[in-house]
N, C-alpha and C positions, 0 to 999 in steps of 0.2 A: 605410495603410488597414487597418482591423481586419476580421477574419473575423466573420461573423454566423452564428447558427445558427437553423435553422427546425425545426419538428417533423419534416419530411421528412428533413432532414439527420441528425437523431438516429436516426430509424427505419432509415436506410440503414447506419448504423454497426453493425458486429458486435462482440460481446464478444470480448475477447482472452484466450486461454488460455495460461498459462505453466506449464510442467512442469519439475520438478526431481526428482532422486533423490539423497538424501544418506546418507552413512554416519553415521546418527544414529538414535536410537530415536524412535518416534512421540511419546513423552512429551517428549523434548527439543525437538522441533520445535513441539509444541503449546505448551510453555512460552514459546517465543519470541514467540508471538502473544498469550499470555494473562497474562503477568506483566509488571510494570513493568520489572524488570531485563532480562528477555528482550527486550521490545519496544524498549527504549532501546539495546540492544546492536547493533541492525541496522537499525532503521526509519529511513528517510530516504535519499535518493539520495547518491551519493558527494559529499562536500563539505558535507553537511548532517547534523544530528543532531536528536534529539528529546528533550524533557524531558516526561515523563508527569506530569500532575497528578492524574488520576483514571483508574483502570482497575478496573471492576467486571466481572470475567470471569464472566458469566452471561447468559442470554437476557434482553434488555432492559437490560443493564448499560451504564453510561455509560463512554465513552472520551474523555478530554480531554488534549491535549498541545500543546506549542509545537514547530513545525518551524523550525529555526534554521540559517541558513547559517553555517558555521564555518570554511570554507577560503577563503583570499583570492580565488581565482577564482570561487567561488560567491557571495561577498559582492559582488564587482565585477559579476557577471552580474545579480544581483538589483537592484543600484543602477542599472545601465544600462537595465533594463526599467522603472524607476520603481516597483519593488516593495520593500516593507520586507524587511529581512534576517531577520525573525522574524515568524511569525503563528500565532495560536491556531487549533487544529483541534478540532472537536467531532464526536463520533460515538457509536455504540453497537453492541453485539453484538446481532445479530438472531437468526440461527440459532446454536445453541450445543449441540453434541452431542460432548462430550469422549470420547476425543481424536481423533475422526474427522472432524468437519466443523464449520465456523463460517462465519458471514457477518458482515462488518463493514460498517456503513453509515456514511458520512461526510456531514456537512452542509457543502456547499461554499458558504461565504458570504463569501469573500475575493476573488472574481473581480470586478474593477472592471467596471462597466457591465452586470453580470448579476444577475438575481434569484437568491437562494439556492436551491440544489437539492441533492438527495441522490444519492450514488453508492454502488455496492455492490462489495464484493470478497468472492467466495466462495472458501473454501479447503477442500480435501479432502485427508486424509492416509491413506495406505495402507501398511501394513507389507509389506515384501518382503525376507525373510531378515534380513540385518544392515543393510539400508537402509530408508529410508522415502521413499515417493513423496509429493511435495507438488504438488497440482494447483490452480492459482490462476486464477480467472476474474475478469477486470477488466471491469466493465460500462462502456459508453461514457458520456461526458459529453454535454450538449446541443451543445457546440461541438466539432467535430472536432479543432481545435487543442489544446484541453485534454485530449481523449482521448489524442492523441499524446504530449503532455507527461506525462500520467499513466503511460502505458505505459513511456515512456523512464525516468521516475523510478523506477518500480517495478523494472524490470529492472536499473537501476543499483544500487539498494539490495540486490538479490539477490547482487551480487558479494561483499558482506560475508559472506553465508552460504556462498557458493561457496568462499571462502577458508577459512572456519572448518570446514566439514564435507566438503569435497571434492566438488564438483559432478562428476557422472559422466554427464550426459545422462539421457535417459529413454526407452528403447525400450518400446513397448507392443505 
């Protein structure tokens, strides 16, 4: 039985805020979100990678990439769910205030049985001595199941940055 979503279910979901502090400059982290090489180096949950086709890092700029399962367990999981091992993803940069704030909008048009819809990811960067704080707000999907999967996928892909830059938590 599949879960269905209603406007009330969407309204009841809260945005999820993920905070990290890294031993990296604000420019290094900004580049991870706004350059093809940077984005490809970490985007995608463990077991997945992306190939960026278009990245126009500016307000209104297009972002187009393929999300590709590339680990045997990820490939098997996608097949068991009846999902392709690769799918195209399209979005754009909405807010773009280098190097402090950006908002990515994604068009979710690959969910079977669902009309296409937009999601938002807001990112704020704050310098803190030799560290940079990265505060990410993940806005909910219409279906709570997809919201959970989105949050799990995003926190999984952050492990790539955690290893690269030394995740140290974030006290506020």
